N, C-alpha and C positions, 0 to 999 in steps of 0.2 A: 407622748414619745415626740422628740423634735430631733431634726438633724441640719446640718448645713451643708450645701453643694453649690459649686457653681454652675454645674450643667447636669441635665436629665436627658438621657436618650430614650426615646419613645420608638417603638416598633411601629412600622407602617403598614397599614390595612387599606387593601383595595377598595372595601365597602366597610359599613357599620360593623364591628364585631359584635359578640354577645356582650351585651352589658350589664354590669353590676353598679349599685348606686355608689357616686363617687369616683368611678373610673374615668381617666383622661385618656384619649387616644389620638393619633395622628391617621386621619382618614383621606385617603387620595392615591390614584394609581402611579403618579410620578412626581417627582421634585418638581416644585412651582404650583402644583395643582393640588396639593393635600390642604386639609383644614384641621384646626385644632377642635377637639369636640369633647364634650363631657357628658356623661350619663346620669339623668336625674329622671328615671322612669322612661326615657326616651333620650336619644342622642340628640344634644343641641350644640350648635357651633359658638365657639368662643369667639373666633373672629368673624362677625356676622354679616359684613357687607363688603364684597369685593370693590376693589376700586373703580371696576368698570360699571358700576351699578346706575351711573348717570351719563346720558348721551345727549348731546346736541347735535342733530343730524342736519348737516348743512350738504351733503352730497345729493346730485341728480338721482331722482327715482327712475331705475330703468327695469323695476319689477317689484313684487311685494317684497316688504322687509319685516324679519322677525325679531321680536324682542329676546334679549339675552334671558337664557333659561338657567337659574342655579339657585338649589333648595337651600343656600346660605343667605340669599338676598331676602331682606325684608322690606326695604324701600328701593325702588326705581323710579327714576324720572326720565323721558324720553320726549326730548323738547324739538320739534320738527319746525325750520324756518325755509323749506323749499317746498315746489309745488308737488304734492304727491297724488293729486286729483285721479290720475289714472289708474293707480295702485292702492293696495292696503296695508296697513302696519297689522302684522299678525301677533295675535296675543296667545302665547301658550296656555296649556290647560293648567288649572289652579295648583296641581300636584308638583310642578316643577319650581315652585317657591317656598320661602319659609313659612313657620306657622302664622304668623301675623302680617303677611306680605301687603303692601300697598303699591300699586303700580300708578305712576302719574304721567298721562300721556298730554302734552301741551301743543296746541296747533298755532304756531306764530307765523304761518305763512298768510299769503293774502288769497288762498283757495281752500275750499271744504277738504277735509281728510276723512277716510274710512278706516275705521278700526274692526277687524274681523277675527272670530277664533281661527286658529291656526290650522286645525286638521278638520276634514268633514265629518269626523266620529267625535270630536271633541264637544264637551258641553257647552250649552249656549250661555249667554250671559244674562243675569238678572238685572235689568234696567227698570227701576221704579218710576222713571218719570215717563217711560213711554206706556200708552194705553192703562194706565193706571196701574202700571206694574207688569211686566211680560218678560217671558224668556225671547231673546233675540240672538241672531247669529252675527249681525253687524250693528255698530254703532257709528254715525256720523256726527264728526265735530266741525262746526262753524267756524270762521275765522275769529280767533281770540278766544276759542273754548278751550276747556280742559277737561278730562275724563278722569275719574279716579275708580280704580278697580280694587275692591277690598276682598281680601281672603278673610272667610269667616269659617264657621263649623261646617258649612254647607259644601257640595262638592263642585260649586259653581261661582264665578265671579260677581260679586254685588258691583254695579256700576253707577256712579253718580257724575251728571255732566254739569260744569259750572262753565259761566261766562266770566272772563277776566275784566 
């Protein structure tokens, strides 16, 4: 069966509706925040990366800064070029991001930078380079370093720190 049409109107759902294989739905509470998703054993976003998934942070730090949370984000880059030495960049829990999410934090400033879990009850990070692999609550980035947070099947972020 085939058909031709110029438009298709989808019902808006405030959260993921009950799914059946092949269903397409518009999910979001209001105009401008909705995402087009399809069901394939679980809801998957068709438009998987919002435009604000990459940030160059040039503002003065006057407190801790939290990363964007969005389950549609698969790749996020946060590039800091200002002194954050008195504050932390807060990394939200892994459940706030897409299935295969990667968060990249680059320290382009001339001071060290601290990355910390967002909430006290949040899962720690698994940093394989520290103490032969340990769960930690903070990661310190030196000048010119990048941290990569990888979402795997585990309930915590896997962290790799690289020097640029």
